[in-house]
DRENNUBA-910075 format. One record per residue (C-alpha): z, x, y; residue number from 1. Coordinates in steps of 0.2 Angstrom, whole numbers, plus 5000, padded with zeros to 4 digits. Layout:
<recs>
+------+------+------+-----+
|    w |    u |    v |   n |
+------+------+------+-----+
|    Z |    X |    Y | NUM |
...
+------+------+------+-----+
</recs>
This chain:
<recs>
+------+------+------+-----+
|    w |    u |    v |   n |
+------+------+------+-----+
| 4940 | 4918 | 4977 |   1 |
| 4922 | 4915 | 4983 |   2 |
| 4908 | 4906 | 4972 |   3 |
| 4897 | 4921 | 4977 |   4 |
| 4907 | 4932 | 4966 |   5 |
| 4905 | 4920 | 4950 |   6 |
| 4897 | 4928 | 4935 |   7 |
| 4890 | 4915 | 4922 |   8 |
| 4879 | 4915 | 4907 |   9 |
| 4869 | 4929 | 4900 |  10 |
| 4862 | 4934 | 4917 |  11 |
| 4878 | 4935 | 4927 |  12 |
| 4891 | 4940 | 4914 |  13 |
| 4884 | 4957 | 4907 |  14 |
| 4890 | 4965 | 4891 |  15 |
| 4892 | 4983 | 4894 |  16 |
| 4895 | 4999 | 4884 |  17 |
| 4911 | 5009 | 4884 |  18 |
| 4918 | 5014 | 4901 |  19 |
| 4913 | 5030 | 4909 |  20 |
| 4925 | 5045 | 4911 |  21 |
| 4932 | 5049 | 4928 |  22 |
| 4927 | 5064 | 4938 |  23 |
| 4939 | 5079 | 4939 |  24 |
| 4952 | 5078 | 4953 |  25 |
| 4949 | 5088 | 4969 |  26 |
| 4959 | 5103 | 4974 |  27 |
| 4967 | 5094 | 4989 |  28 |
| 4986 | 5097 | 4989 |  29 |
| 4995 | 5081 | 4985 |  30 |
| 5011 | 5077 | 4993 |  31 |
| 5023 | 5064 | 4985 |  32 |
| 5016 | 5047 | 4989 |  33 |
| 5027 | 5040 | 5002 |  34 |
| 5016 | 5027 | 5010 |  35 |
| 5005 | 5013 | 5006 |  36 |
| 4994 | 5001 | 5015 |  37 |
| 5000 | 4987 | 5026 |  38 |
| 5007 | 4972 | 5017 |  39 |
| 4993 | 4959 | 5013 |  40 |
| 4995 | 4941 | 5009 |  41 |
| 4989 | 4936 | 4992 |  42 |
| 4974 | 4925 | 4992 |  43 |
| 4977 | 4909 | 4982 |  44 |
| 4964 | 4902 | 4970 |  45 |
| 4955 | 4887 | 4976 |  46 |
| 4963 | 4870 | 4971 |  47 |
| 4948 | 4867 | 4960 |  48 |
| 4952 | 4882 | 4949 |  49 |
| 4939 | 4894 | 4943 |  50 |
| 4921 | 4888 | 4941 |  51 |
| 4918 | 4880 | 4924 |  52 |
| 4910 | 4892 | 4912 |  53 |
| 4913 | 4908 | 4922 |  54 |
| 4925 | 4923 | 4924 |  55 |
| 4929 | 4927 | 4942 |  56 |
| 4940 | 4941 | 4949 |  57 |
| 4948 | 4946 | 4966 |  58 |
| 4960 | 4959 | 4972 |  59 |
| 4977 | 4955 | 4980 |  60 |
| 4992 | 4965 | 4985 |  61 |
| 5009 | 4957 | 4989 |  62 |
| 5023 | 4967 | 4998 |  63 |
| 5032 | 4971 | 4982 |  64 |
| 5015 | 4978 | 4975 |  65 |
| 5014 | 4989 | 4990 |  66 |
| 5032 | 4996 | 4988 |  67 |
| 5028 | 5000 | 4970 |  68 |
| 5012 | 5009 | 4974 |  69 |
| 5000 | 4996 | 4965 |  70 |
| 4988 | 4982 | 4968 |  71 |
| 4982 | 4968 | 4957 |  72 |
| 4966 | 4961 | 4950 |  73 |
| 4967 | 4942 | 4947 |  74 |
| 4955 | 4935 | 4934 |  75 |
| 4951 | 4917 | 4934 |  76 |
| 4946 | 4910 | 4917 |  77 |
| 4934 | 4896 | 4919 |  78 |
| 4929 | 4897 | 4900 |  79 |
| 4933 | 4883 | 4889 |  80 |
| 4945 | 4894 | 4879 |  81 |
| 4959 | 4906 | 4881 |  82 |
| 4955 | 4924 | 4883 |  83 |
| 4966 | 4938 | 4877 |  84 |
| 4961 | 4954 | 4885 |  85 |
| 4964 | 4970 | 4875 |  86 |
| 4958 | 4982 | 4889 |  87 |
| 4955 | 4980 | 4908 |  88 |
| 4948 | 4994 | 4919 |  89 |
| 4944 | 4993 | 4937 |  90 |
| 4930 | 5004 | 4943 |  91 |
| 4926 | 5008 | 4961 |  92 |
| 4916 | 5022 | 4969 |  93 |
| 4931 | 5026 | 4981 |  94 |
| 4942 | 5031 | 4966 |  95 |
| 4939 | 5046 | 4955 |  96 |
| 4941 | 5037 | 4938 |  97 |
| 4943 | 5019 | 4932 |  98 |
| 4960 | 5012 | 4934 |  99 |
| 4968 | 5003 | 4918 | 100 |
| 4976 | 4986 | 4920 | 101 |
| 4994 | 4984 | 4915 | 102 |
| 5004 | 4969 | 4908 | 103 |
| 4989 | 4963 | 4898 | 104 |
| 4992 | 4945 | 4892 | 105 |
| 4983 | 4930 | 4887 | 106 |
| 4974 | 4920 | 4901 | 107 |
| 4972 | 4901 | 4897 | 108 |
| 4957 | 4891 | 4900 | 109 |
| 4955 | 4885 | 4918 | 110 |
| 4969 | 4897 | 4924 | 111 |
| 4971 | 4914 | 4932 | 112 |
| 4982 | 4929 | 4928 | 113 |
| 4986 | 4945 | 4939 | 114 |
| 4985 | 4962 | 4931 | 115 |
| 4993 | 4977 | 4940 | 116 |
| 4983 | 4992 | 4944 | 117 |
| 4992 | 5008 | 4950 | 118 |
| 4985 | 5015 | 4966 | 119 |
| 4978 | 5033 | 4963 | 120 |
| 4987 | 5046 | 4974 | 121 |
| 4970 | 5055 | 4977 | 122 |
| 4956 | 5043 | 4981 | 123 |
| 4939 | 5050 | 4986 | 124 |
| 4940 | 5054 | 5004 | 125 |
| 4922 | 5060 | 5005 | 126 |
| 4917 | 5041 | 5003 | 127 |
| 4918 | 5029 | 5017 | 128 |
| 4933 | 5018 | 5015 | 129 |
| 4923 | 5002 | 5017 | 130 |
| 4910 | 5008 | 5004 | 131 |
| 4896 | 4994 | 5002 | 132 |
| 4896 | 4997 | 4983 | 133 |
| 4908 | 4983 | 4976 | 134 |
| 4921 | 4986 | 4963 | 135 |
| 4920 | 4979 | 4946 | 136 |
| 4931 | 4975 | 4931 | 137 |
| 4927 | 4980 | 4913 | 138 |
| 4937 | 4968 | 4902 | 139 |
| 4937 | 4968 | 4883 | 140 |
| 4941 | 4952 | 4874 | 141 |
| 4935 | 4945 | 4857 | 142 |
| 4929 | 4963 | 4853 | 143 |
| 4917 | 4964 | 4867 | 144 |
| 4916 | 4971 | 4884 | 145 |
| 4912 | 4960 | 4899 | 146 |
| 4909 | 4967 | 4917 | 147 |
| 4915 | 4956 | 4931 | 148 |
| 4911 | 4958 | 4950 | 149 |
| 4927 | 4959 | 4960 | 150 |
| 4929 | 4951 | 4977 | 151 |
| 4941 | 4960 | 4990 | 152 |
| 4941 | 4949 | 5005 | 153 |
| 4957 | 4956 | 5011 | 154 |
| 4950 | 4974 | 5010 | 155 |
| 4964 | 4980 | 4999 | 156 |
| 4955 | 4996 | 4993 | 157 |
| 4948 | 5000 | 5010 | 158 |
| 4964 | 4999 | 5019 | 159 |
| 4973 | 5010 | 5006 | 160 |
| 4959 | 5023 | 5005 | 161 |
| 4959 | 5025 | 5024 | 162 |
| 4978 | 5026 | 5025 | 163 |
| 4980 | 5038 | 5010 | 164 |
| 4966 | 5050 | 5016 | 165 |
| 4974 | 5051 | 5033 | 166 |
| 4991 | 5054 | 5024 | 167 |
| 4983 | 5069 | 5014 | 168 |
| 4976 | 5076 | 5030 | 169 |
| 4992 | 5075 | 5039 | 170 |
| 5001 | 5084 | 5024 | 171 |
| 4991 | 5099 | 5029 | 172 |
| 5000 | 5100 | 5045 | 173 |
| 5018 | 5093 | 5042 | 174 |
| 5028 | 5083 | 5030 | 175 |
| 5036 | 5067 | 5038 | 176 |
| 5052 | 5060 | 5032 | 177 |
| 5067 | 5050 | 5039 | 178 |
| 5084 | 5059 | 5038 | 179 |
| 5097 | 5050 | 5027 | 180 |
| 5110 | 5051 | 5040 | 181 |
| 5110 | 5037 | 5053 | 182 |
| 5122 | 5043 | 5067 | 183 |
| 5131 | 5028 | 5076 | 184 |
| 5137 | 5028 | 5094 | 185 |
| 5153 | 5017 | 5093 | 186 |
| 5157 | 5005 | 5080 | 187 |
| 5157 | 4987 | 5076 | 188 |
| 5147 | 4973 | 5085 | 189 |
| 5134 | 4980 | 5098 | 190 |
| 5135 | 4998 | 5092 | 191 |
| 5119 | 5008 | 5093 | 192 |
| 5112 | 5020 | 5079 | 193 |
| 5099 | 5034 | 5079 | 194 |
| 5085 | 5034 | 5067 | 195 |
| 5079 | 5053 | 5065 | 196 |
| 5061 | 5056 | 5060 | 197 |
| 5059 | 5074 | 5053 | 198 |
| 5043 | 5083 | 5054 | 199 |
| 5042 | 5099 | 5044 | 200 |
| 5027 | 5110 | 5048 | 201 |
| 5017 | 5118 | 5033 | 202 |
| 5015 | 5134 | 5043 | 203 |
| 4996 | 5132 | 5044 | 204 |
| 4988 | 5137 | 5060 | 205 |
| 4975 | 5128 | 5071 | 206 |
| 4981 | 5110 | 5069 | 207 |
| 4992 | 5098 | 5080 | 208 |
| 4998 | 5081 | 5075 | 209 |
| 5004 | 5069 | 5088 | 210 |
| 5016 | 5055 | 5083 | 211 |
| 5012 | 5042 | 5095 | 212 |
| 5022 | 5027 | 5091 | 213 |
| 5034 | 5021 | 5077 | 214 |
| 5035 | 5002 | 5074 | 215 |
| 5051 | 4992 | 5071 | 216 |
| 5054 | 4981 | 5056 | 217 |
| 5061 | 4963 | 5054 | 218 |
| 5078 | 4970 | 5053 | 219 |
| 5078 | 4987 | 5062 | 220 |
| 5070 | 4990 | 5079 | 221 |
| 5070 | 5001 | 5095 | 222 |
| 5083 | 4998 | 5108 | 223 |
| 5075 | 4987 | 5121 | 224 |
| 5058 | 4986 | 5113 | 225 |
| 5049 | 4983 | 5096 | 226 |
| 5042 | 5000 | 5095 | 227 |
| 5047 | 5018 | 5099 | 228 |
| 5035 | 5029 | 5109 | 229 |
| 5040 | 5047 | 5105 | 230 |
| 5023 | 5055 | 5109 | 231 |
| 5029 | 5070 | 5099 | 232 |
| 5017 | 5085 | 5096 | 233 |
| 5019 | 5094 | 5080 | 234 |
| 5010 | 5111 | 5077 | 235 |
| 5006 | 5116 | 5059 | 236 |
| 5014 | 5133 | 5063 | 237 |
| 5028 | 5127 | 5074 | 238 |
| 5046 | 5123 | 5072 | 239 |
| 5054 | 5108 | 5063 | 240 |
| 5055 | 5093 | 5074 | 241 |
| 5069 | 5081 | 5073 | 242 |
| 5063 | 5065 | 5083 | 243 |
| 5078 | 5054 | 5088 | 244 |
| 5074 | 5035 | 5089 | 245 |
| 5088 | 5024 | 5096 | 246 |
| 5091 | 5010 | 5084 | 247 |
| 5097 | 4992 | 5085 | 248 |
| 5097 | 4977 | 5073 | 249 |
| 5081 | 4966 | 5076 | 250 |
| 5090 | 4951 | 5069 | 251 |
| 5108 | 4947 | 5064 | 252 |
| 5106 | 4932 | 5053 | 253 |
| 5110 | 4934 | 5035 | 254 |
| 5093 | 4927 | 5030 | 255 |
| 5085 | 4942 | 5038 | 256 |
| 5095 | 4954 | 5027 | 257 |
| 5093 | 4944 | 5011 | 258 |
| 5074 | 4945 | 5013 | 259 |
| 5073 | 4963 | 5020 | 260 |
| 5061 | 4971 | 5007 | 261 |
| 5052 | 4980 | 5021 | 262 |
| 5068 | 4983 | 5032 | 263 |
| 5066 | 5002 | 5031 | 264 |
| 5047 | 5004 | 5030 | 265 |
| 5041 | 5009 | 5047 | 266 |
| 5023 | 5010 | 5053 | 267 |
| 5020 | 5027 | 5061 | 268 |
| 5004 | 5028 | 5072 | 269 |
| 4998 | 5046 | 5074 | 270 |
| 4983 | 5056 | 5079 | 271 |
| 4976 | 5071 | 5071 | 272 |
| 4961 | 5079 | 5080 | 273 |
| 4948 | 5065 | 5082 | 274 |
| 4957 | 5054 | 5069 | 275 |
| 4970 | 5042 | 5072 | 276 |
| 4978 | 5028 | 5061 | 277 |
| 4994 | 5021 | 5054 | 278 |
| 5005 | 5027 | 5039 | 279 |
| 5019 | 5017 | 5032 | 280 |
| 5034 | 5029 | 5030 | 281 |
| 5049 | 5023 | 5020 | 282 |
| 5067 | 5029 | 5020 | 283 |
| 5075 | 5035 | 5004 | 284 |
| 5086 | 5024 | 4995 | 285 |
| 5101 | 5033 | 5002 | 286 |
| 5095 | 5032 | 5020 | 287 |
| 5090 | 5014 | 5018 | 288 |
| 5108 | 5010 | 5013 | 289 |
| 5115 | 5019 | 5028 | 290 |
| 5103 | 5010 | 5040 | 291 |
| 5106 | 4993 | 5033 | 292 |
| 5125 | 4996 | 5033 | 293 |
| 5124 | 5001 | 5051 | 294 |
| 5114 | 4985 | 5056 | 295 |
| 5126 | 4974 | 5047 | 296 |
| 5141 | 4982 | 5056 | 297 |
| 5132 | 4982 | 5073 | 298 |
| 5128 | 4963 | 5070 | 299 |
| 5147 | 4960 | 5066 | 300 |
| 5143 | 4955 | 5048 | 301 |
| 5153 | 4968 | 5039 | 302 |
+------+------+------+-----+
</recs>
């Protein structure tokens, strides 16, 4: 958390009125959220702690947050007393309405606490993801509301908005998912499976989606490579595409399986018109179980 983001005194910590109401959602069709931004490493507070007499804030997102469709605002309390927030609302011009903080709890002096924020399924796609306008937190404690500038050095919001807006655009052409079944050639150690990426067109004409690559995970990967290159074209008014991806274990040590939180979340790089980018596509719980079962069997661990 940078000192530049510190708010102190009457000038830098501003008391504000009640939070503004959010704007109405757009008419964009909304698919079930299946992706999130790439996992980002949380930024630790400096060893010195929050600056004395100040409240500071920054955004972070661990892999678990990403899987749960959320991020967190961490608030450092440099005041000489504990604060007990009764309301936290994150405001950002890239979102349609303020986002309420969850798990409200006391924040001791010279300490920090993280408060989860749910990622909105429909960010404002008419605003550039790297909007220069900073986010802020309106926090209520001791019966007053204080507004704190929020640092986002890891670009948590920009990454999510870019990914989610691309996902919404892709949903106009086709729905992407992984089949639950993982067919296997042979059995036991050295067997090869097949990951099936299903593209179901919407029926809309005039747009073509190209699935260029699919990246492997720490546990599951392409046979002979760390990435699949299907270069599959999907027309909005075309047939359903079932893209078969030969699958092998990436690692066979128990440690990999014990820490395989992202084992079945694959990065799909695609192109739609002049736009290209990455989406994280996760297998369903049933499909993930089948994929992990295959990998353990192929590793000879079953």
